[in-house]
VEXZA-817785 format. One record per residue (C-alpha): residue in three letters; x, y, z. Coordinates in steps of 0.1 Angstrom, whole numbers, plus 5000, padded with zeros to 4 digits. Layout:
N
  rest    px    py    pz
   ALA     X     Y     Z
...
***
This chain:
270
  rest    px    py    pz
   UNK  3243  9462  3026
   UNK  3253  9426  3015
   UNK  3228  9422  2988
   UNK  3241  9424  2952
   UNK  3229  9456  2933
   UNK  3205  9435  2912
   UNK  3188  9422  2943
   UNK  3181  9456  2960
   UNK  3151  9477  2960
   UNK  3161  9512  2949
   UNK  3141  9542  2957
   UNK  3141  9578  2941
   UNK  3128  9606  2961
   UNK  3122  9630  2933
   UNK  3121  9621  2897
   UNK  3130  9652  2877
   UNK  3155  9653  2848
   UNK  3185  9639  2867
   UNK  3165  9614  2886
   UNK  3149  9600  2854
   UNK  3183  9600  2838
   UNK  3197  9577  2865
   UNK  3166  9554  2863
   UNK  3171  9551  2826
   UNK  3208  9542  2832
   UNK  3200  9516  2858
   UNK  3175  9500  2834
   UNK  3202  9498  2808
   UNK  3222  9477  2833
   UNK  3212  9446  2853
   UNK  3185  9465  2873
   UNK  3149  9456  2866
   UNK  3119  9479  2866
   UNK  3103  9461  2895
   UNK  3133  9469  2917
   UNK  3129  9507  2912
   UNK  3104  9529  2930
   UNK  3098  9567  2929
   UNK  3082  9592  2953
   UNK  3073  9621  2932
   UNK  3048  9647  2945
   UNK  3041  9662  2911
   UNK  3014  9640  2899
   UNK  3018  9649  2862
   UNK  3055  9641  2864
   UNK  3050  9609  2884
   UNK  3025  9596  2857
   UNK  3051  9605  2830
   UNK  3080  9586  2848
   UNK  3060  9556  2858
   UNK  3046  9553  2823
   UNK  3080  9557  2806
   UNK  3099  9534  2828
   UNK  3073  9510  2842
   UNK  3081  9518  2877
   UNK  3058  9524  2908
   UNK  3051  9557  2925
   UNK  3050  9553  2963
   UNK  3047  9575  2994
   UNK  3078  9586  3012
   UNK  3071  9562  3041
   UNK  3066  9533  3016
   UNK  3100  9542  3000
   UNK  3118  9542  3034
   UNK  3103  9509  3044
   UNK  3108  9491  3011
   UNK  3142  9503  2997
   UNK  3178  9495  3007
   UNK  3192  9523  2984
   UNK  3175  9556  2983
   UNK  3185  9584  2958
   UNK  3178  9619  2971
   UNK  3171  9636  2938
   UNK  3149  9665  2950
   UNK  3158  9702  2946
   UNK  3184  9714  2972
   UNK  3158  9737  2988
   UNK  3134  9708  2993
   UNK  3160  9684  3009
   UNK  3157  9694  3045
   UNK  3120  9688  3047
   UNK  3123  9655  3029
   UNK  3149  9643  3054
   UNK  3129  9654  3084
   UNK  3100  9634  3071
   UNK  3119  9602  3063
   UNK  3144  9602  3092
   UNK  3122  9583  3116
   UNK  3113  9555  3092
   UNK  3146  9548  3075
   UNK  3161  9513  3076
   UNK  3192  9517  3097
   UNK  3215  9504  3070
   UNK  3198  9521  3040
   UNK  3223  9538  3017
   UNK  3213  9573  3009
   UNK  3227  9587  2976
   UNK  3223  9624  2973
   UNK  3224  9643  2940
   UNK  3212  9676  2956
   UNK  3236  9702  2944
   UNK  3256  9719  2971
   UNK  3241  9698  3001
   UNK  3269  9682  3021
   UNK  3269  9648  3036
   UNK  3271  9665  3071
   UNK  3240  9684  3064
   UNK  3221  9652  3055
   UNK  3236  9632  3085
   UNK  3227  9660  3108
   UNK  3190  9656  3100
   UNK  3189  9618  3104
   UNK  3181  9599  3135
   UNK  3202  9570  3126
   UNK  3238  9566  3113
   UNK  3229  9558  3077
   UNK  3257  9557  3051
   UNK  3256  9588  3028
   UNK  3273  9592  2995
   UNK  3273  9626  2977
   UNK  3271  9626  2940
   UNK  3274  9653  2914
   UNK  3262  9639  2882
   UNK  3255  9657  2848
   UNK  3228  9656  2822
   UNK  3246  9635  2795
   UNK  3239  9606  2819
   UNK  3207  9605  2800
   UNK  3225  9589  2770
   UNK  3252  9570  2791
   UNK  3278  9597  2785
   UNK  3276  9614  2818
   UNK  3302  9621  2845
   UNK  3293  9614  2882
   UNK  3316  9624  2909
   UNK  3311  9607  2943
   UNK  3322  9614  2978
   UNK  3318  9594  3010
   UNK  3300  9607  3041
   UNK  3310  9599  3076
   UNK  3294  9564  3079
   UNK  3299  9553  3042
   UNK  3322  9523  3038
   UNK  3342  9512  3008
   UNK  3313  9487  3001
   UNK  3289  9517  3000
   UNK  3311  9535  2975
   UNK  3316  9503  2954
   UNK  3278  9499  2953
   UNK  3273  9535  2943
   UNK  3299  9532  2915
   UNK  3282  9502  2902
   UNK  3248  9517  2901
   UNK  3261  9548  2884
   UNK  3285  9531  2860
   UNK  3259  9525  2833
   UNK  3254  9563  2831
   UNK  3290  9571  2821
   UNK  3322  9579  2839
   UNK  3324  9577  2877
   UNK  3351  9595  2897
   UNK  3357  9595  2934
   UNK  3370  9627  2952
   UNK  3372  9642  2987
   UNK  3339  9659  2995
   UNK  3358  9693  2999
   UNK  3363  9692  2961
   UNK  3326  9689  2953
   UNK  3319  9725  2948
   UNK  3347  9727  2923
   UNK  3334  9696  2906
   UNK  3301  9712  2902
   UNK  3316  9742  2885
   UNK  3335  9719  2860
   UNK  3314  9688  2852
   UNK  3281  9695  2870
   UNK  3273  9728  2852
   UNK  3298  9721  2824
   UNK  3273  9708  2797
   UNK  3256  9741  2797
   UNK  3287  9758  2789
   UNK  3292  9737  2757
   UNK  3255  9741  2748
   UNK  3259  9779  2752
   UNK  3290  9778  2730
   UNK  3272  9759  2703
   UNK  3243  9783  2704
   UNK  3267  9811  2697
   UNK  3285  9793  2669
   UNK  3252  9786  2652
   UNK  3241  9823  2655
   UNK  3274  9835  2642
   UNK  3272  9810  2613
   UNK  3239  9824  2604
   UNK  3252  9860  2605
   UNK  3280  9849  2582
   UNK  3255  9837  2556
   UNK  3248  9801  2564
   UNK  3213  9786  2568
   UNK  3204  9777  2605
   UNK  3202  9741  2595
   UNK  3237  9740  2580
   UNK  3252  9761  2608
   UNK  3236  9737  2633
   UNK  3250  9706  2616
   UNK  3285  9721  2614
   UNK  3286  9733  2649
   UNK  3273  9701  2664
   UNK  3295  9679  2642
   UNK  3326  9699  2651
   UNK  3320  9698  2688
   UNK  3313  9660  2687
   UNK  3343  9653  2665
   UNK  3366  9675  2686
   UNK  3355  9659  2719
   UNK  3360  9625  2705
   UNK  3394  9634  2692
   UNK  3404  9648  2726
   UNK  3392  9616  2744
   UNK  3406  9591  2720
   UNK  3439  9606  2707
   UNK  3456  9607  2740
   UNK  3468  9642  2731
   UNK  3462  9671  2754
   UNK  3439  9700  2746
   UNK  3467  9726  2743
   UNK  3486  9704  2717
   UNK  3455  9697  2697
   UNK  3447  9735  2696
   UNK  3483  9742  2684
   UNK  3482  9714  2658
   UNK  3451  9730  2641
   UNK  3463  9766  2642
   UNK  3486  9776  2613
   UNK  3506  9809  2618
   UNK  3487  9839  2605
   UNK  3458  9815  2594
   UNK  3421  9816  2599
   UNK  3421  9797  2632
   UNK  3448  9820  2645
   UNK  3427  9850  2637
   UNK  3397  9837  2657
   UNK  3419  9826  2687
   UNK  3435  9861  2688
   UNK  3400  9876  2693
   UNK  3394  9851  2721
   UNK  3428  9861  2737
   UNK  3421  9899  2733
   UNK  3386  9894  2749
   UNK  3403  9874  2778
   UNK  3383  9842  2772
   UNK  3403  9825  2799
   UNK  3393  9851  2824
   UNK  3356  9849  2813
   UNK  3356  9811  2818
   UNK  3373  9813  2852
   UNK  3349  9840  2864
   UNK  3320  9820  2853
   UNK  3332  9788  2869
   UNK  3340  9806  2901
   UNK  3304  9819  2902
   UNK  3292  9784  2898
   UNK  3314  9771  2926
   UNK  3303  9800  2948
   UNK  3267  9793  2942
   UNK  3272  9756  2951
   UNK  3286  9767  2984
   UNK  3257  9790  2990
   UNK  3233  9761  2985
   UNK  3250  9741  3013
***
């Protein structure tokens, strides 16, 4: 693994939403389209991705023969069959980067015939616009160089954080599934705005603008969320009235229960 990232052939087994998001991020960095290959069994999806990114669709055996880095971006339930099929033809030093939710590096290593380095990654969908969060963990045979390469490849998609693999299920509950929580909250804000008399167009603009501005303020101000919340909440004011409803309905408990369910499901996928 001594080639620079921009000299490597990079394969994607599976080219769904997350796989395509990562391809887009790589192409926005120093990686060229002629370095990237996909193996996508859905021909309609393969045509869509190859046309959009000018990459080539190959068979699994061609991917393993050609690529020094392979992203495992299939659905978790499909990973075992894929690994069994590619195990015998992998280059011995090929780096496997798995984004299959819940699947551990031990699971992957146990299905390989060689001691390939494996890095487990939990990305999220804002990677599509370079605002994602990718959390990485080293497998048994992954070196610092493998982790550094993974960070380099993922850096164009947003923030990259390294944790112990034992924390990955919790990561899934926070950042992996997290975007959907915000989308759901915005949906509810829009629906309530319409019920309160706003047009859907205006309610949508207000809700999205508020979420975007608040997130930027949280990131850029250096002030923690609790303090920002207190700063905008006047005693006996409108915000206090709304937050009191959240408190009475035990919003903290609802969020904790939901995220615990996400973590549990990630563990079940292992």
